Biopython code that builds the backbone (N, CA, C, O; Angstrom):
import numpy as np
from Bio.PDB.StructureBuilder import StructureBuilder

atoms = [
    (1, "UNK", "N", (76.924, 183.991, -57.065)),
    (1, "UNK", "CA", (76.250, 184.349, -58.582)),
    (1, "UNK", "C", (77.197, 183.692, -59.558)),
    (1, "UNK", "O", (78.407, 183.831, -59.379)),
    (2, "UNK", "N", (76.808, 183.092, -60.424)),
    (2, "UNK", "CA", (78.145, 182.410, -61.538)),
    (2, "UNK", "C", (77.809, 183.435, -62.495)),
    (2, "UNK", "O", (76.841, 184.196, -62.497)),
    (3, "UNK", "N", (78.964, 183.309, -63.474)),
    (3, "UNK", "CA", (79.222, 184.105, -64.441)),
    (3, "UNK", "C", (78.654, 183.774, -65.885)),
    (3, "UNK", "O", (78.666, 182.560, -66.093)),
    (4, "UNK", "N", (78.157, 184.533, -66.942)),
    (4, "UNK", "CA", (78.009, 183.588, -68.040)),
    (4, "UNK", "C", (78.534, 184.359, -69.124)),
    (4, "UNK", "O", (78.435, 185.586, -69.156)),
    (5, "UNK", "N", (79.098, 183.667, -70.029)),
    (5, "UNK", "CA", (80.455, 184.312, -70.790)),
    (5, "UNK", "C", (79.535, 184.174, -71.987)),
    (5, "UNK", "O", (78.772, 183.210, -71.917)),
    (6, "UNK", "N", (79.453, 184.867, -72.978)),
    (6, "UNK", "CA", (78.924, 184.997, -74.725)),
    (6, "UNK", "C", (79.976, 184.882, -75.385)),
    (6, "UNK", "O", (80.875, 185.712, -75.253)),
    (7, "UNK", "N", (80.065, 184.011, -76.087)),
    (7, "UNK", "CA", (80.900, 184.294, -77.722)),
    (7, "UNK", "C", (80.275, 183.857, -78.814)),
    (7, "UNK", "O", (79.653, 182.897, -79.269)),
    (8, "UNK", "N", (80.782, 185.212, -79.132)),
    (8, "UNK", "CA", (80.052, 185.567, -80.656)),
    (8, "UNK", "C", (81.163, 185.306, -82.050)),
    (8, "UNK", "O", (82.208, 185.913, -81.814)),
    (9, "UNK", "N", (81.199, 184.852, -82.902)),
    (9, "UNK", "CA", (81.805, 184.294, -83.765)),
    (9, "UNK", "C", (81.880, 184.790, -85.034)),
    (9, "UNK", "O", (81.684, 183.869, -85.828)),
    (10, "UNK", "N", (82.154, 186.247, -85.801)),
    (10, "UNK", "CA", (81.703, 186.674, -87.371)),
    (10, "UNK", "C", (82.500, 185.540, -87.937)),
    (10, "UNK", "O", (83.600, 185.348, -87.419)),
    (11, "UNK", "N", (82.164, 184.843, -88.812)),
    (11, "UNK", "CA", (83.455, 184.076, -89.816)),
    (11, "UNK", "C", (82.523, 184.363, -91.320)),
    (11, "UNK", "O", (81.318, 184.207, -91.515)),
    (12, "UNK", "N", (83.519, 184.798, -92.178)),
    (12, "UNK", "CA", (82.981, 184.851, -93.366)),
    (12, "UNK", "C", (83.740, 184.227, -94.594)),
    (12, "UNK", "O", (84.621, 184.730, -95.292)),
    (13, "UNK", "N", (82.994, 182.672, -94.675)),
    (13, "UNK", "CA", (83.977, 181.851, -95.204)),
    (13, "UNK", "C", (83.987, 182.144, -96.845)),
    (13, "UNK", "O", (84.953, 182.064, -97.605)),
    (14, "UNK", "N", (82.423, 182.560, -97.196)),
    (14, "UNK", "CA", (82.664, 182.828, -98.623)),
    (14, "UNK", "C", (81.993, 184.121, -98.751)),
    (14, "UNK", "O", (80.800, 184.367, -98.925)),
    (15, "UNK", "N", (83.207, 185.056, -98.607)),
    (15, "UNK", "CA", (82.828, 186.542, -98.940)),
    (15, "UNK", "C", (82.153, 187.223, -100.081)),
    (15, "UNK", "O", (81.704, 188.369, -100.076)),
    (16, "UNK", "N", (82.140, 186.370, -101.053)),
    (16, "UNK", "CA", (81.608, 186.551, -102.346)),
    (16, "UNK", "C", (79.995, 186.506, -102.096)),
    (16, "UNK", "O", (79.163, 187.406, -102.213)),
    (17, "UNK", "N", (79.828, 184.972, -101.664)),
    (17, "UNK", "CA", (78.222, 184.871, -100.992)),
    (17, "UNK", "C", (77.865, 185.924, -100.353)),
    (17, "UNK", "O", (76.835, 186.471, -100.747)),
    (18, "UNK", "N", (78.666, 186.572, -99.083)),
    (18, "UNK", "CA", (78.371, 187.486, -98.359)),
    (18, "UNK", "C", (77.686, 188.535, -99.227)),
    (18, "UNK", "O", (76.500, 188.716, -99.502)),
    (19, "UNK", "N", (78.798, 189.165, -99.571)),
    (19, "UNK", "CA", (78.620, 190.477, -100.654)),
    (19, "UNK", "C", (77.197, 190.019, -101.440)),
    (19, "UNK", "O", (76.244, 190.769, -101.231)),
    (20, "UNK", "N", (77.002, 189.061, -102.173)),
    (20, "UNK", "CA", (75.782, 188.862, -103.118)),
    (20, "UNK", "C", (74.745, 189.021, -102.537)),
    (20, "UNK", "O", (73.944, 189.893, -102.872)),
    (21, "UNK", "N", (74.532, 188.108, -101.431)),
    (21, "UNK", "CA", (73.381, 188.623, -100.404)),
    (21, "UNK", "C", (72.989, 189.706, -100.241)),
    (21, "UNK", "O", (71.815, 189.975, -100.492)),
    (22, "UNK", "N", (73.947, 190.728, -99.727)),
    (22, "UNK", "CA", (73.633, 191.808, -99.023)),
    (22, "UNK", "C", (73.433, 193.194, -100.114)),
    (22, "UNK", "O", (73.050, 194.342, -99.890)),
    (23, "UNK", "N", (73.892, 192.487, -101.403)),
    (23, "UNK", "CA", (73.919, 193.628, -102.272)),
    (23, "UNK", "C", (72.223, 193.523, -103.119)),
    (23, "UNK", "O", (71.757, 194.442, -103.793)),
    (24, "UNK", "N", (71.541, 192.213, -102.869)),
    (24, "UNK", "CA", (70.460, 191.936, -103.400)),
    (24, "UNK", "C", (69.260, 192.930, -102.622)),
    (24, "UNK", "O", (69.226, 193.049, -101.397)),
    (25, "UNK", "N", (68.308, 193.602, -103.535)),
    (25, "UNK", "CA", (67.334, 194.594, -102.851)),
    (25, "UNK", "C", (66.436, 193.731, -102.038)),
    (25, "UNK", "O", (66.187, 192.555, -102.302)),
    (26, "UNK", "N", (65.863, 194.557, -100.802)),
    (26, "UNK", "CA", (65.279, 194.121, -99.651)),
    (26, "UNK", "C", (63.773, 193.696, -100.284)),
    (26, "UNK", "O", (63.134, 192.847, -99.663)),
    (27, "UNK", "N", (63.291, 194.182, -101.314)),
    (27, "UNK", "CA", (61.770, 194.040, -101.617)),
    (27, "UNK", "C", (61.767, 193.179, -102.875)),
    (27, "UNK", "O", (62.374, 193.538, -103.884)),
    (28, "UNK", "N", (60.964, 191.852, -102.795)),
    (28, "UNK", "CA", (60.973, 191.493, -104.109)),
    (28, "UNK", "C", (61.036, 192.099, -105.101)),
    (28, "UNK", "O", (60.987, 193.323, -104.981)),
    (29, "UNK", "N", (61.165, 191.536, -106.441)),
    (29, "UNK", "CA", (61.327, 192.107, -107.781)),
    (29, "UNK", "C", (59.848, 192.597, -107.875)),
    (29, "UNK", "O", (59.908, 193.742, -108.323)),
    (30, "UNK", "N", (58.610, 192.265, -107.666)),
    (30, "UNK", "CA", (57.556, 192.247, -108.459)),
    (30, "UNK", "C", (57.073, 193.397, -108.053)),
    (30, "UNK", "O", (56.080, 193.892, -108.584)),
    (31, "UNK", "N", (57.934, 194.151, -106.728)),
    (31, "UNK", "CA", (57.211, 195.425, -105.888)),
    (31, "UNK", "C", (57.921, 196.930, -107.183)),
    (31, "UNK", "O", (57.437, 198.005, -107.538)),
    (32, "UNK", "N", (59.192, 196.225, -107.498)),
    (32, "UNK", "CA", (59.847, 197.023, -108.513)),
    (32, "UNK", "C", (58.848, 197.291, -109.875)),
    (32, "UNK", "O", (58.501, 198.374, -110.348)),
    (33, "UNK", "N", (58.558, 196.089, -110.271)),
    (33, "UNK", "CA", (58.249, 195.935, -111.689)),
    (33, "UNK", "C", (56.650, 196.133, -111.441)),
    (33, "UNK", "O", (56.163, 196.563, -112.487)),
    (34, "UNK", "N", (55.889, 196.009, -110.664)),
    (34, "UNK", "CA", (54.982, 196.692, -110.720)),
    (34, "UNK", "C", (54.022, 196.901, -109.304)),
    (34, "UNK", "O", (53.310, 196.167, -108.618)),
    (35, "UNK", "N", (54.486, 198.538, -109.280)),
    (35, "UNK", "CA", (54.212, 198.471, -107.538)),
    (35, "UNK", "C", (52.744, 199.131, -107.236)),
    (35, "UNK", "O", (52.137, 199.706, -108.140)),
    (36, "UNK", "N", (52.329, 199.042, -106.214)),
    (36, "UNK", "CA", (51.022, 199.164, -105.789)),
    (36, "UNK", "C", (50.362, 200.345, -106.259)),
    (36, "UNK", "O", (51.070, 201.346, -106.374)),
    (37, "UNK", "N", (49.239, 200.426, -106.533)),
    (37, "UNK", "CA", (48.461, 201.731, -106.939)),
    (37, "UNK", "C", (48.171, 202.475, -105.413)),
    (37, "UNK", "O", (48.408, 202.092, -104.268)),
    (38, "UNK", "N", (47.522, 203.767, -105.978)),
    (38, "UNK", "CA", (47.396, 204.675, -104.654)),
    (38, "UNK", "C", (46.010, 204.227, -103.615)),
    (38, "UNK", "O", (45.708, 204.353, -102.428)),
    (39, "UNK", "N", (45.356, 203.584, -104.968)),
    (39, "UNK", "CA", (43.986, 203.006, -104.217)),
    (39, "UNK", "C", (44.380, 201.912, -103.526)),
    (39, "UNK", "O", (43.973, 201.879, -102.365)),
    (40, "UNK", "N", (45.327, 200.630, -104.036)),
    (40, "UNK", "CA", (45.901, 199.727, -102.960)),
    (40, "UNK", "C", (46.356, 200.004, -101.411)),
    (40, "UNK", "O", (45.866, 199.601, -100.356)),
    (41, "UNK", "N", (47.558, 200.902, -101.695)),
    (41, "UNK", "CA", (48.334, 201.154, -100.471)),
    (41, "UNK", "C", (47.263, 202.001, -99.395)),
    (41, "UNK", "O", (47.590, 202.052, -98.209)),
    (42, "UNK", "N", (45.696, 202.807, -99.944)),
    (42, "UNK", "CA", (44.926, 203.020, -99.179)),
    (42, "UNK", "C", (44.124, 202.039, -98.355)),
    (42, "UNK", "O", (43.861, 201.873, -97.164)),
    (43, "UNK", "N", (43.859, 201.475, -99.485)),
    (43, "UNK", "CA", (42.884, 200.206, -99.023)),
    (43, "UNK", "C", (43.700, 199.490, -97.588)),
    (43, "UNK", "O", (43.123, 199.471, -96.501)),
    (44, "UNK", "N", (44.998, 198.965, -97.760)),
    (44, "UNK", "CA", (46.223, 198.240, -96.979)),
    (44, "UNK", "C", (46.247, 199.064, -96.052)),
    (44, "UNK", "O", (46.236, 198.502, -94.957)),
    (45, "UNK", "N", (46.289, 200.711, -95.978)),
    (45, "UNK", "CA", (46.188, 201.381, -94.829)),
    (45, "UNK", "C", (45.009, 201.314, -93.882)),
    (45, "UNK", "O", (45.243, 201.226, -92.677)),
    (46, "UNK", "N", (43.466, 201.355, -94.429)),
    (46, "UNK", "CA", (42.621, 200.939, -94.074)),
    (46, "UNK", "C", (42.545, 199.523, -93.460)),
    (46, "UNK", "O", (41.857, 199.423, -92.444)),
    (47, "UNK", "N", (42.952, 198.784, -93.777)),
    (47, "UNK", "CA", (42.882, 197.489, -93.452)),
    (47, "UNK", "C", (43.969, 197.364, -92.332)),
    (47, "UNK", "O", (43.614, 196.578, -91.454)),
    (48, "UNK", "N", (45.209, 197.933, -92.128)),
    (48, "UNK", "CA", (45.793, 197.496, -91.008)),
    (48, "UNK", "C", (45.238, 198.581, -89.771)),
    (48, "UNK", "O", (45.322, 198.203, -88.602)),
    (49, "UNK", "N", (44.656, 199.974, -90.096)),
    (49, "UNK", "CA", (43.728, 200.356, -89.147)),
    (49, "UNK", "C", (42.724, 199.452, -88.079)),
    (49, "UNK", "O", (42.599, 199.316, -86.861)),
    (50, "UNK", "N", (42.038, 198.880, -89.445)),
    (50, "UNK", "CA", (40.930, 198.035, -88.517)),
    (50, "UNK", "C", (41.568, 197.019, -87.464)),
    (50, "UNK", "O", (41.249, 196.762, -86.303)),
    (51, "UNK", "N", (42.691, 196.483, -88.371)),
    (51, "UNK", "CA", (43.106, 195.179, -87.056)),
    (51, "UNK", "C", (43.638, 195.920, -86.256)),
    (51, "UNK", "O", (43.035, 195.892, -85.183)),
    (52, "UNK", "N", (44.622, 196.682, -86.261)),
    (52, "UNK", "CA", (45.057, 197.552, -85.205)),
    (52, "UNK", "C", (44.135, 197.597, -83.604)),
    (52, "UNK", "O", (44.357, 197.254, -82.442)),
    (53, "UNK", "N", (42.658, 198.437, -84.619)),
    (53, "UNK", "CA", (42.066, 199.269, -83.912)),
    (53, "UNK", "C", (40.822, 197.389, -83.194)),
    (53, "UNK", "O", (40.019, 197.385, -82.260)),
    (54, "UNK", "N", (41.004, 196.820, -83.627)),
    (54, "UNK", "CA", (40.280, 195.653, -83.295)),
    (54, "UNK", "C", (41.105, 195.029, -82.252)),
    (54, "UNK", "O", (40.481, 194.741, -81.231)),
    (55, "UNK", "N", (42.258, 194.774, -82.264)),
    (55, "UNK", "CA", (43.016, 194.032, -81.524)),
    (55, "UNK", "C", (43.352, 194.925, -80.303)),
    (55, "UNK", "O", (43.342, 194.350, -79.215)),
    (56, "UNK", "N", (43.726, 196.590, -80.329)),
    (56, "UNK", "CA", (43.296, 197.710, -78.951)),
    (56, "UNK", "C", (42.550, 197.390, -78.540)),
    (56, "UNK", "O", (42.692, 196.923, -77.410)),
    (57, "UNK", "N", (41.126, 197.412, -79.197)),
    (57, "UNK", "CA", (39.820, 197.196, -78.190)),
    (57, "UNK", "C", (39.883, 196.146, -77.496)),
    (57, "UNK", "O", (39.174, 196.223, -76.492)),
    (58, "UNK", "N", (40.481, 195.114, -77.616)),
    (58, "UNK", "CA", (40.543, 193.548, -76.791)),
    (58, "UNK", "C", (41.444, 193.886, -75.883)),
    (58, "UNK", "O", (41.528, 193.088, -74.949)),
    (59, "UNK", "N", (42.245, 194.932, -75.841)),
    (59, "UNK", "CA", (43.606, 195.210, -74.944)),
    (59, "UNK", "C", (42.678, 195.615, -73.434)),
    (59, "UNK", "O", (41.519, 196.008, -73.306)),
    (60, "UNK", "N", (43.914, 195.278, -72.260)),
    (60, "UNK", "CA", (43.229, 196.219, -70.928)),
    (60, "UNK", "C", (44.301, 197.253, -70.684)),
    (60, "UNK", "O", (45.508, 197.045, -70.566)),
    (61, "UNK", "N", (43.587, 198.529, -70.621)),
    (61, "UNK", "CA", (42.451, 199.236, -70.590)),
    (61, "UNK", "C", (42.195, 199.089, -72.466)),
    (61, "UNK", "O", (43.126, 199.186, -73.266)),
    (62, "UNK", "N", (40.914, 198.874, -72.812)),
    (62, "UNK", "CA", (40.480, 199.133, -73.856)),
    (62, "UNK", "C", (40.480, 200.462, -74.724)),
    (62, "UNK", "O", (39.815, 201.384, -74.252)),
    (63, "UNK", "N", (41.079, 200.672, -75.830)),
    (63, "UNK", "CA", (40.771, 201.570, -77.219)),
    (63, "UNK", "C", (40.349, 201.791, -77.936)),
    (63, "UNK", "O", (40.764, 201.514, -79.061)),
    (64, "UNK", "N", (39.203, 202.465, -77.678)),
    (64, "UNK", "CA", (38.212, 202.779, -78.930)),
    (64, "UNK", "C", (38.633, 202.752, -79.839)),
    (64, "UNK", "O", (39.842, 202.972, -79.915)),
    (65, "UNK", "N", (37.875, 202.469, -81.020)),
    (65, "UNK", "CA", (38.615, 202.818, -82.578)),
    (65, "UNK", "C", (38.617, 203.839, -82.855)),
    (65, "UNK", "O", (39.670, 204.166, -83.402)),
    (66, "UNK", "N", (37.781, 204.745, -82.734)),
    (66, "UNK", "CA", (37.708, 206.541, -83.141)),
    (66, "UNK", "C", (39.314, 206.817, -82.139)),
    (66, "UNK", "O", (40.227, 207.320, -82.792)),
    (67, "UNK", "N", (39.509, 206.607, -81.157)),
    (67, "UNK", "CA", (40.917, 206.843, -81.106)),
    (67, "UNK", "C", (42.184, 206.571, -82.000)),
    (67, "UNK", "O", (43.087, 207.251, -82.487)),
    (68, "UNK", "N", (41.901, 205.558, -81.983)),
    (68, "UNK", "CA", (43.072, 203.959, -83.088)),
    (68, "UNK", "C", (43.001, 205.110, -84.331)),
    (68, "UNK", "O", (44.008, 205.796, -84.510)),
    (69, "UNK", "N", (42.103, 205.269, -84.979)),
    (69, "UNK", "CA", (41.781, 206.128, -86.061)),
    (69, "UNK", "C", (42.409, 207.700, -86.153)),
    (69, "UNK", "O", (43.077, 208.177, -87.071)),
    (70, "UNK", "N", (42.034, 208.250, -85.080)),
    (70, "UNK", "CA", (42.352, 209.330, -84.805)),
    (70, "UNK", "C", (44.009, 209.797, -84.645)),
    (70, "UNK", "O", (44.423, 210.855, -85.120)),
    (71, "UNK", "N", (44.789, 208.930, -83.974)),
    (71, "UNK", "CA", (45.701, 208.281, -83.872)),
    (71, "UNK", "C", (46.784, 208.218, -85.167)),
    (71, "UNK", "O", (47.832, 208.842, -85.332)),
    (72, "UNK", "N", (46.242, 207.409, -85.857)),
    (72, "UNK", "CA", (47.203, 206.921, -87.367)),
    (72, "UNK", "C", (46.598, 208.010, -88.406)),
    (72, "UNK", "O", (47.471, 208.482, -89.134)),
    (73, "UNK", "N", (45.424, 208.460, -88.608)),
    (73, "UNK", "CA", (45.004, 209.436, -89.546)),
    (73, "UNK", "C", (45.646, 209.122, -90.890)),
    (73, "UNK", "O", (46.584, 209.604, -91.525)),
    (74, "UNK", "N", (44.627, 207.952, -91.116)),
    (74, "UNK", "CA", (44.722, 207.081, -92.493)),
    (74, "UNK", "C", (44.428, 208.125, -93.621)),
    (74, "UNK", "O", (45.138, 208.554, -94.531)),
    (75, "UNK", "N", (42.711, 208.473, -93.128)),
    (75, "UNK", "CA", (42.378, 209.394, -94.264)),
    (75, "UNK", "C", (43.216, 210.606, -94.459)),
    (75, "UNK", "O", (43.202, 211.168, -95.554)),
    (76, "UNK", "N", (44.051, 211.115, -93.337)),
    (76, "UNK", "CA", (44.366, 212.565, -93.752)),
    (76, "UNK", "C", (46.034, 212.872, -94.577)),
    (76, "UNK", "O", (47.158, 212.699, -94.104)),
    (77, "UNK", "N", (45.570, 213.442, -96.126)),
    (77, "UNK", "CA", (46.805, 213.879, -96.477)),
    (77, "UNK", "C", (47.477, 215.300, -96.388)),
    (77, "UNK", "O", (48.402, 215.810, -97.020)),
    (78, "UNK", "N", (46.668, 215.751, -95.369)),
    (78, "UNK", "CA", (47.606, 217.363, -94.923)),
    (78, "UNK", "C", (47.928, 217.427, -93.920)),
    (78, "UNK", "O", (47.586, 216.630, -93.045)),
    (79, "UNK", "N", (48.677, 218.393, -93.757)),
    (79, "UNK", "CA", (49.547, 218.882, -92.706)),
    (79, "UNK", "C", (48.866, 218.630, -91.637)),
    (79, "UNK", "O", (47.641, 218.728, -91.714)),
    (80, "UNK", "N", (49.473, 218.251, -90.401)),
    (80, "UNK", "CA", (48.935, 218.168, -89.230)),
    (80, "UNK", "C", (49.697, 218.760, -87.984)),
    (80, "UNK", "O", (50.708, 218.109, -87.719)),
    (81, "UNK", "N", (49.477, 219.765, -87.208)),
    (81, "UNK", "CA", (50.146, 219.639, -86.084)),
    (81, "UNK", "C", (50.797, 219.046, -85.494)),
    (81, "UNK", "O", (52.018, 218.905, -85.423)),
    (82, "UNK", "N", (49.777, 218.558, -84.904)),
    (82, "UNK", "CA", (50.028, 217.052, -83.920)),
    (82, "UNK", "C", (51.201, 216.198, -84.572)),
    (82, "UNK", "O", (52.285, 216.147, -83.991)),
    (83, "UNK", "N", (51.055, 215.718, -85.431)),
    (83, "UNK", "CA", (52.057, 215.189, -86.231)),
    (83, "UNK", "C", (53.238, 215.696, -86.395)),
    (83, "UNK", "O", (54.272, 215.035, -86.295)),
    (84, "UNK", "N", (53.193, 216.788, -86.635)),
    (84, "UNK", "CA", (54.477, 217.726, -86.809)),
    (84, "UNK", "C", (55.556, 217.909, -85.472)),
    (84, "UNK", "O", (56.760, 218.160, -85.421)),
    (85, "UNK", "N", (54.513, 217.655, -84.421)),
    (85, "UNK", "CA", (55.102, 218.450, -83.399)),
    (85, "UNK", "C", (55.784, 216.493, -82.990)),
    (85, "UNK", "O", (56.892, 216.328, -82.478)),
    (86, "UNK", "N", (55.108, 215.623, -83.254)),
    (86, "UNK", "CA", (55.385, 214.281, -82.811)),
    (86, "UNK", "C", (56.776, 213.790, -83.631)),
    (86, "UNK", "O", (57.714, 213.242, -83.053)),
    (87, "UNK", "N", (56.751, 214.051, -84.925)),
    (87, "UNK", "CA", (57.927, 213.646, -85.786)),
    (87, "UNK", "C", (58.876, 214.812, -85.733)),
    (87, "UNK", "O", (59.745, 214.759, -86.603)),
    (88, "UNK", "N", (58.939, 216.076, -84.758)),
    (88, "UNK", "CA", (60.170, 216.722, -84.469)),
    (88, "UNK", "C", (60.330, 215.888, -83.138)),
    (88, "UNK", "O", (61.425, 215.332, -83.059)),
    (89, "UNK", "N", (59.544, 215.696, -82.162)),
    (89, "UNK", "CA", (60.199, 215.018, -80.935)),
    (89, "UNK", "C", (60.940, 213.627, -81.454)),
    (89, "UNK", "O", (61.921, 213.161, -80.875)),
    (90, "UNK", "N", (60.476, 213.171, -82.351)),
    (90, "UNK", "CA", (61.197, 211.706, -82.578)),
    (90, "UNK", "C", (62.635, 212.164, -83.179)),
    (90, "UNK", "O", (63.563, 211.355, -83.183)),
    (91, "UNK", "N", (62.783, 213.351, -83.635)),
    (91, "UNK", "CA", (64.141, 213.208, -84.605)),
    (91, "UNK", "C", (64.886, 214.162, -83.154)),
    (91, "UNK", "O", (66.116, 214.185, -83.205)),
    (92, "UNK", "N", (64.516, 214.602, -82.434)),
    (92, "UNK", "CA", (64.918, 215.495, -81.373)),
    (92, "UNK", "C", (65.718, 214.358, -80.212)),
    (92, "UNK", "O", (66.836, 214.382, -79.698)),
    (93, "UNK", "N", (64.739, 213.543, -80.116)),
    (93, "UNK", "CA", (64.950, 211.841, -79.361)),
    (93, "UNK", "C", (66.504, 211.867, -80.385)),
    (93, "UNK", "O", (67.578, 212.462, -80.294)),
    (94, "UNK", "N", (66.185, 211.338, -80.899)),
    (94, "UNK", "CA", (67.274, 210.505, -81.601)),
    (94, "UNK", "C", (68.505, 211.410, -82.124)),
    (94, "UNK", "O", (69.512, 210.770, -82.425)),
    (95, "UNK", "N", (68.566, 212.980, -82.292)),
    (95, "UNK", "CA", (69.668, 213.425, -82.140)),
    (95, "UNK", "C", (70.038, 214.067, -80.877)),
    (95, "UNK", "O", (70.941, 214.903, -80.915)),
    (96, "UNK", "N", (69.486, 213.803, -79.797)),
    (96, "UNK", "CA", (70.129, 214.041, -78.212)),
    (96, "UNK", "C", (71.182, 213.040, -78.250)),
    (96, "UNK", "O", (72.336, 213.456, -78.354)),
    (97, "UNK", "N", (70.977, 211.801, -78.182)),
    (97, "UNK", "CA", (72.304, 210.807, -78.048)),
    (97, "UNK", "C", (73.365, 211.050, -78.918)),
    (97, "UNK", "O", (74.424, 210.661, -78.425)),
    (98, "UNK", "N", (73.504, 211.621, -80.193)),
    (98, "UNK", "CA", (74.608, 212.167, -80.686)),
    (98, "UNK", "C", (75.125, 213.326, -80.109)),
    (98, "UNK", "O", (76.334, 213.557, -80.119)),
    (99, "UNK", "N", (74.179, 214.186, -79.530)),
    (99, "UNK", "CA", (74.702, 215.114, -78.998)),
    (99, "UNK", "C", (75.664, 214.752, -77.702)),
    (99, "UNK", "O", (76.857, 214.973, -77.494)),
    (100, "UNK", "N", (74.814, 214.214, -77.056)),
    (100, "UNK", "CA", (75.778, 213.597, -75.636)),
    (100, "UNK", "C", (76.876, 213.186, -75.971)),
    (100, "UNK", "O", (77.846, 213.637, -75.362)),
    (101, "UNK", "N", (77.155, 211.889, -77.381)),
    (101, "UNK", "CA", (78.509, 211.644, -77.534)),
    (101, "UNK", "C", (79.089, 212.672, -78.382)),
    (101, "UNK", "O", (79.717, 212.141, -79.298)),
    (102, "UNK", "N", (79.112, 213.712, -78.418)),
    (102, "UNK", "CA", (79.670, 214.684, -79.038)),
    (102, "UNK", "C", (80.437, 215.249, -77.788)),
    (102, "UNK", "O", (81.667, 215.295, -77.788)),
    (103, "UNK", "N", (79.648, 215.698, -76.674)),
    (103, "UNK", "CA", (80.267, 216.475, -75.479)),
    (103, "UNK", "C", (81.342, 215.811, -75.035)),
    (103, "UNK", "O", (82.454, 216.260, -74.756)),
    (104, "UNK", "N", (80.799, 214.327, -74.973)),
    (104, "UNK", "CA", (81.899, 213.465, -74.426)),
    (104, "UNK", "C", (83.192, 213.191, -75.281)),
    (104, "UNK", "O", (84.321, 213.047, -74.813)),
    (105, "UNK", "N", (82.946, 213.158, -76.220)),
    (105, "UNK", "CA", (84.079, 213.355, -77.423)),
    (105, "UNK", "C", (84.874, 214.662, -77.017)),
    (105, "UNK", "O", (86.057, 214.721, -76.683)),
    (106, "UNK", "N", (84.130, 215.508, -77.103)),
    (106, "UNK", "CA", (84.748, 216.913, -77.043)),
    (106, "UNK", "C", (85.601, 217.264, -75.197)),
    (106, "UNK", "O", (86.532, 218.017, -74.913)),
    (107, "UNK", "N", (85.081, 216.690, -74.642)),
    (107, "UNK", "CA", (85.741, 216.852, -73.445)),
    (107, "UNK", "C", (86.796, 215.972, -73.354)),
    (107, "UNK", "O", (87.686, 216.196, -72.533)),
    (108, "UNK", "N", (86.841, 214.857, -74.181)),
    (108, "UNK", "CA", (88.051, 213.741, -74.068)),
    (108, "UNK", "C", (89.234, 214.593, -75.021)),
    (108, "UNK", "O", (90.456, 214.507, -74.898)),
    (109, "UNK", "N", (88.540, 215.350, -75.901)),
    (109, "UNK", "CA", (89.701, 215.936, -77.048)),
    (109, "UNK", "C", (90.240, 216.555, -76.260)),
    (109, "UNK", "O", (91.400, 216.182, -76.080)),
    (110, "UNK", "N", (89.802, 217.691, -75.444)),
    (110, "UNK", "CA", (90.198, 218.610, -74.724)),
    (110, "UNK", "C", (91.098, 218.254, -73.160)),
    (110, "UNK", "O", (91.670, 219.039, -72.403)),
    (111, "UNK", "N", (90.958, 216.984, -73.091)),
    (111, "UNK", "CA", (91.740, 216.439, -71.606)),
    (111, "UNK", "C", (90.801, 217.040, -70.352)),
    (111, "UNK", "O", (91.250, 217.554, -69.327)),
    (112, "UNK", "N", (89.757, 216.898, -70.598)),
    (112, "UNK", "CA", (88.552, 217.656, -69.570)),
    (112, "UNK", "C", (88.421, 215.898, -68.855)),
    (112, "UNK", "O", (88.298, 214.830, -69.457)),
    (113, "UNK", "N", (88.522, 216.221, -67.175)),
    (113, "UNK", "CA", (88.308, 214.915, -66.704)),
    (113, "UNK", "C", (86.766, 215.149, -66.232)),
    (113, "UNK", "O", (86.119, 216.074, -65.741)),
    (114, "UNK", "N", (86.457, 213.381, -66.778)),
    (114, "UNK", "CA", (84.913, 213.232, -66.691)),
    (114, "UNK", "C", (84.361, 213.699, -65.231)),
    (114, "UNK", "O", (84.930, 213.922, -64.162)),
    (115, "UNK", "N", (83.331, 213.738, -65.553)),
    (115, "UNK", "CA", (82.471, 214.190, -64.084)),
    (115, "UNK", "C", (82.543, 216.021, -63.726)),
    (115, "UNK", "O", (81.595, 216.671, -63.284)),
    (116, "UNK", "N", (83.780, 216.512, -64.025)),
    (116, "UNK", "CA", (83.546, 217.753, -63.850)),
    (116, "UNK", "C", (83.659, 218.955, -64.852)),
    (116, "UNK", "O", (84.477, 219.421, -65.645)),
    (117, "UNK", "N", (82.871, 219.109, -64.562)),
    (117, "UNK", "CA", (82.195, 220.384, -65.823)),
    (117, "UNK", "C", (82.511, 221.365, -65.813)),
    (117, "UNK", "O", (82.062, 222.166, -66.633)),
]
sb = StructureBuilder()
sb.init_structure("model")
sb.init_model(0)
sb.init_chain("A")
sb.init_seg("    ")
for serial, (resi, resn, name, xyz) in enumerate(atoms, 1):
    if name == "N":
        sb.init_residue(resn, " ", resi, " ")
    sb.init_atom(name, np.array(xyz, "f"), 0.0, 1.0, " ", f" {name:<3s}", serial, name[0])
structure = sb.get_structure()
């Protein structure tokens, strides 16, 4: 088999232009001047739920609209145990990678041989 080499060159010809680009806000200025109202946000949320449920309804296997609406909980502003557990699981997944890196760094710091516990 052949080898494939990939070379990426990061060059900053104009550093002022680069810093200017990254210092600009990510959202349009109108977002800060006239933010969306709660009613508009709620309407957008329901439209997104409708689009997602219609697309997942055509998937194989199809998901019913009630299932998608239940999972997204667009009308619920109260605390939910299911959402809390899902968010906790997401945080634990993110932190587990940091814990693994910390343990490996600690083994290197204490001159422990990798693979031997």
